[in-house]
N, C-alpha and C positions, 0 to 999 in steps of 0.2 A: 236489863237483859238486852242482848243485841237485836232481837227482833223489833224492839221499840226504837231503834236508832235509824236515822236517815242521813244521807250525805248530799250536799249540794256542791256542784262544781261551778265556779264563776271565773270565767276567763276575763281578765282585765289587762289594761296596759301594764300594770305592775307585776302581774303574775297570775298563777293558777291557785286559787284559794280553796281549801277543803275545810268545811266546818261540819263537825259531827255533833248531833244532839244525843246525849246518853243520859240514862237515869242517874240521879244522885243517890247517895246512901240514904238520904232522908225520904226518898220516894218521889222527889220532883225531878227536874231535869236541869242540866247545866250545859252550856255550849263551850266546847274547846276547839280552837282553830289552830291549824298549822298551815304553813305556806310552803308550797313547792314552787321554787323559783322557775320562771319561764322567760322566754325571749320577749323583748320589748315590742315585737312587731304586732302583738295581739290587738284587736279591736275589742271593745266591751260587748259581751254576749252571754246571756244566761243559757247554759247548755241544756239543762234538764228540766228545770221547774217550768219553763215556758213550753214544754212539749207535752201535750196531753197524751196519755197512753192509749193507743188504739185497742179496741177490744178484740178485733179480728186479726188473727195471725196470718201473715202472707208467707207461706212455706217456700216461696220461690226466692225470697230476698235474704241476702247475707251481707252483713257489714264486716269490713276489715279495717281496723283502726291503725293508721300509721304503718303501712305495708312496706317496710324497708328491711334491708338485710335478708335474713331467712324468711321474713314475713312476705317477701315477694312470691314465695312458692305456694302460698295458701290458695290464691285464686285459681291457679292452674290445677292444683291438686283437687280442689272442689269440682272442677269441670271433669277431670279425668275419672274421679271416683264416683260421682253422682250421675254423670251422663244424662243431665237434664237440660234440654234445649231452652227451657223457660227460666232457667236459673238467672237471677239478676244479682250481680256482685257489685256492691257500692263501697267505694273507698271513703273513709272518714279521716280527714287531715286535721290534726289538732294544732299544729304549729309549723313554722318554717324550721327546717333542719339544715345542718351544714351540707355543702355540696357533696362531700364524701358519702353521706347516707342518702341524700336525695338522688344521687346517680344510680342507685340500685332500684329505684321505683320504676315500674312499668305501667304507664297510663293505659296501654292497650288491653291490660288485663281486666279493666273495670268498665261497666256501662255508664257509671256516674261517679263523680267525686263531690263530696260535701265538705266544705271548709268551715270550721267552727267559728271563724270570724265573719262569716256571711250570714246575717240574721235571717234573710229570706230562705236560704238553703236549710238552715236549722229548723225553721218553722215548717218547712215541707216534710221534715222527717216524721211529723205526727201522723202522716198517712202511710208510713212505711214500716210497720212493725215487722221485724225480721225473724227468721227462723233461728238464726245463730249469729253471734258476734264474736269475732276473734281479735285479739291484740297481736299486731304484726311485729312490734318492736317495743322497747322499753317505754318510750314516750306514750304509747297507746294503752298501756296497762290500766292506769286509773280510769280513763274515760271509757274504755271498753267495759270495765266492770260496772261503772255507773249506768251506762246505757243498757247493759244486760239486765240490771235491776229495774230500771225504768220501764223497759219493754217486756218485763216478766219472762225473760229467757230462762229456761230450766238449766240446771247443772252449771251454775255460774260461780265465779269468784266474787265475793262480796266487796263493795267499794272500800270499806274501812281496812280490809285486809290488803287490797290492791295498793292503797296509799302507803302502807308500811313496806310493801315490796319495792317501792320506789325510793325508800329511805334506808340507806345502809346502816345507820346507827339505830333506827327504830327496830329493824329486823333483829339486830343483835340483842337489843333490850328484851324483845319478846321471847326469843329462845332461852335467854338467861333466866327469865322469870319462870320458865318451866323446868329449870334445873339442868338444862343442857349446857355443855361447854361452849363458851363464846369467847370472842377476842376482846381483851381489854381495850377500851376506846375513850376518847374525849372529843366532844364536838364543840367547836368554838370559833370565834372570829379574832382571837387574840393569841399571838405566839407565846406571850409571857404566861398566860393561863395554861396553855398546853405544856409548857416547861415545868410549871409548878405541879401540875397533875402527874407528870412523868417522874418528877423527883420524889413525890410523896406516896405514890402507889406501890403496891406489892406486885412485882412483875410475875407474869405467868411463867416466863422462861428467861427473859433478859430485858434490861431497861432500854438499851439501844441495839440496833437501829429501830426507827419508827416509820410506819407507812403513813403518808399524808395524801389524801385524795378528796374529790368532791363527794358529797353525800348521795348524789344521784347521777353519777357519771356512767360511762359505758366504754367497753373495749380497751380498758387499760390506759386511756388518755387522761392526762393531768394527774397521774399517779406517781408519787415520788418516794424515795427512800432517804430519810434524814438520819445521818450517822452520828450527828452531834448537834449541839445548840446552834452553831452557826448555820448549818444546813437548814434546820427547822425555821429559823427566823427568815432566811432567804426565800424559802419556799412560800411562806406566808406573804412576804412582801411582793413576790412576783405573781402570785395567783389570786389572792383575795380580791373579790369584787370583779374579777374578769369572768368571761364566759367560758364554760366548758364545751366539750365536743358536741353536745346536744343543744347548745345555745342557752343554757341555764346560767344565771349569775351565781358565782361561787361566793355567796355572802358569808358563809362559814366553811370551815374545812374539817374533815374527819381525820383524827389522829389515832392510829392504832399501833399496838405492839406488833412487830414483825414476827410471824410464827414460822419457824423453819420446818422443812419436811416436804414430802411429795404432795402434789396437788392433783385433784381429780375433778372431772366434770361429769355430772350424772343427769341424764335427760329422762324425765317422766311425763306421762299424761295421766291425769286423775279423772275419775268419774264417780261422783258420790262417795269419794274416799277410796275407791278401788284403784290401786296404782299399777301402771304398766310401764316398764322401763324399755326405752328404745335403744340406748347406747350409753356406754360409760368410757371415758377417756382419761388416761393418765398423762399429765403434762410434764414434759421436761423443759424447764426454763433455765437459761444460762445468762450471765451478765453481759451487758452490752459494753464493748471495749471503749474506754475513755469516758464513760458516763456513770460516775459513781453515785449520782442521785437518782438514777433510773432503776426501777426494780428489775430483777432477772426477767428476761423476755422470752416469749414463746419460741421454742426451738423444735421440739419433736413431740407430737401427740401420738399415743399408742392406745388402740382399742383394747379393752380388757374384758375378761370374762366375769360375770356376776358370781360364778362359783369360786373365785379366788377368795380365801378367807379374809384377806384385808378388805376386799371390796364388799363383802357381806357386812362388815362393820360400818362401812360408809353408807350402805343402803339403809340399814336400820337407823342410823343417826339421821339421815336425810328424811326418812319417814316421820321420825319424831319431830324434826324441825318443821316439816310440812304441817303437821297437826298443830304445832305451836303457832304457826303463822296463818292458820285458817285456810290452807290450800286443800280443798276437797275436789275441785273441778278445774279442768284445763291443763295447759302445759306448765312445766316447771323446769328450769335450768339451774341446777345446784353446782356451786364450786366449793369444794371442801378440802381442807388440808388434813393430812394424817400425821400428826405430831408424834415423833419417836416411833413411827410405824405402828402405832397402837391407838392413839387418841384422836378421833375425828373432831374437827373444829370448822364450823361454817365460815367461809369467806363472804359469800353472798348468794342470793337466789333471785332469779328473774321469773316473772309470770308470763313468759312468752317462749316461742321456740328458740332453740340453740342457734346462736349467731354465727357458728363456724361454717355454715354452708355445706355441711357434711351429711345431709339426710340421705342422699342417694347412695353414698358410700356405705353408710350404716345399714341401709336396707340390704345391700349386697352381702354384707358381712354378718348381720344379725337377723335378717328377715323382717326387720322393723324400721319404720320411718316415722319420726316424731310428728311431722305435719300430717301424714296419712292417719296416724292414730288420733290426732285432734279431730279430723273430719269424721272418722268412725265413731268416736265418742259422741259427737254432736248429732249425727244422722243415723247411726246404727248402734245405739247404746247396748242392746242385748248382745250383739256380736262382740262388742268391746269387753263386756263384763265376763265373757267366757275365756278371755286371754289370761294366761299365767303372768305373774309379775315379772319374772326374769326371762331373759332371752338365752338362747344357746348360740355360742360363737361358731359360725359356719365357715368364715374365712377371717383372715387377719388384716387389720387396717392400720395405717399410719398417716400422719399429716406432717410434712416438713414445712415450717414457716421460714420464708426467706427474710434476710436482713442485709443491710449494707452498713458496714462499719467505717466507710469512708465516702467522701464525695466523689462523684464521677458522672460520666455520660452513659445513659442507659442503653443497653443493646437487647431489644426484645428477641431478635433472631437467635441470640446466643442460647436461648432456652431450648432450642431444637436439639441441643446436645444431650439433654436429659429427658425430653418428652417421649422418646422412643424406648425408654427402659421398660422391661417386661411388666413390672408391677404398677406402672403409672396409670392411675384411674382418671385423674383430672388435674390439669394444670391451670391455675387461675392467677393471672397477673393483674396488678393494680391498674385499673382503667385510666387513672390519671397520669400514668407514666408512659409517654410515647417514646418511640425510638429517637435517641439523641437528646432527650431531656436531661437536665442536670438533676440528679437525686442527691440528697444529703444523708448523713448517717441516720439510721432508723432509730426512732424514739418510741413509737407506738404503732398500733395497727393501721392508723391513717396513712402513714408513710412507709409501710413495708412494701417491698417490691412485689410480693404475692406469696403464693403457697402452692404446694403440690400434694395431692391425695394419692395414697398408694394402697393397693389391694392385692392379696395373694393368698393362696392356700398353703404356701410354703413360707413359714416364718423366717427361715434363714435367708431365703431369697429377698424377702421384704427388707430385712436388715441390711443386706448388701446394697440394694438399690438406694435405701435411705442414706447410707454412708457415702455413696457416690454423689448423691445430690448435695449432701452437706459439704463435701469437699469442693464441689462446684461453687457453692455459696461462699465458703470460707476464703477461697482464692479470688473471689469477686470476678468470675469469668463472665458475668452479665454486665460488666462495665467496659467501656472502650479503653484499650490500652493506651 
C-alpha cells in the first residue's frame, strides 16, 4: 500500500536518483530505483533524510522551488493576496538551468535562496517548517513534493506521483493502466530498437511520422518529427547523450506515434480532489517553413468555453487522467489532443502552473487566475472548495506566437506597428533579442521573437487584430530590410 512507501532524493554529480520502497506481493518490501537525469553541476547532498522534521509550523514561511517562467508570479501573488508583512518567501534552487529560464528569475522577490548543493543551507532548513510549498516550474515538481511530504504540508502532491509527472513515458503507462486512451510509445537509447518497435506494432492511426523527444523536456525544445527511417536515425545520432533545454542528459529518447487533430491546454488547481479550471486554450500549430523534422509550431492560441461539447470531453478525460496519475492537490497543466474531433488523448501533464505567462489575460477573460487559485487553495481552502469546477467566458482571448522563418536583423521598434491595436493586452518580446541582433529561423520557444496577448468582448474584432498581427509576422516586418 502506498502509505507504507517513502521516497529519498539524492542529488549527486551523476544525477538525481529517486528510490521508492514499496511492499512486495509476499508482504515484504523491495526497492525499485529510477534515475531522472540532471546537470553535471551538482555537488553531493542528501536533500531530505538529513533534515529533521520540525514539529512546530511557521505559518509565515513559504517555499517556492525553481521559480522560473510562470513560477515567477507566485511570490508576488502571495504578497498581494495575503497582505502579510511578516510573510517570508524562500526560493529553493534545485539545479542550474539554461540562461533562457534563469533570465525569468527575480531574486528581489525572495528574502532568501537555498541552493540544494549547499549542505549548510540545506541543514538550516530544519528550522524552517513552511506553511506551503509550491513548484514554480517543471524541475521543481519532484523536490517540492518530497519537501511537502517531509515537512508534513497538507494538501500535497505525493513524491511518487510527482516523479511520474516528470517522465513522459511513465505518465503514459499510468493512464493506459487505467484503461484511458494513450499514445503508443517506445523509450530507448537505440534507433534500431525504435525502428523494430515501429515495424512490429499495431498503429493507433498511422506508422509514420513519429515524434521523438526527451522524456523530461519542456517548451517543445529537442522535439522532432521523424518521417522515415533516415530521419529517425539522424535524430538519435544528433541528440542522444546531449543536454536538453533543462540541462538534463538525453540518455534515452521517447519515440511516439504522431497523433493528428486539434490540441488543447487545460489548467486546473486541485484541493483534496476538488478541481477548479482557470482557463482552457485551443492551439493552432502550423509547420515551420523549410524544417521538415520540426513539429508544427505554436501559431495562434484561442481561449475556449468549458460549455463547448468538445471541451467537456477533454475535461472529463483530463479528470480521469488526474486520478490515474494521483493528482489530488496543486496545479496541473494538461495538454490533450482530440483525435478525429472525438477521442481525447493525453500528450502530457505538468504539476506546475501553465508556462504561457497568460494568467493575467485569463483572469480578465474568465475571472480566474491559476496562480491565485493555487494561493487560495493553500491559504483559504474553504473558500476554494466553494468554487464551481467550470468558468464562464466573460471576454474572448487569443495569443499570437511570433516566428521568424528566415535569418535577419531584429527591429524591436517595428512592433510599435501592432502594439496599438485595440485588442492588444500584452506584448512580450524575447529579452535575449536586442535591436540589431541577428536572429535565425525559429525552431522552438527558446528562439521565438515573442508573442502578443489579445483580449476583447468582440470576437470578430479579436480575429481581425490577430490576422493583422499574423500578416505582420508572415512578412517579417520585424526584420531590417
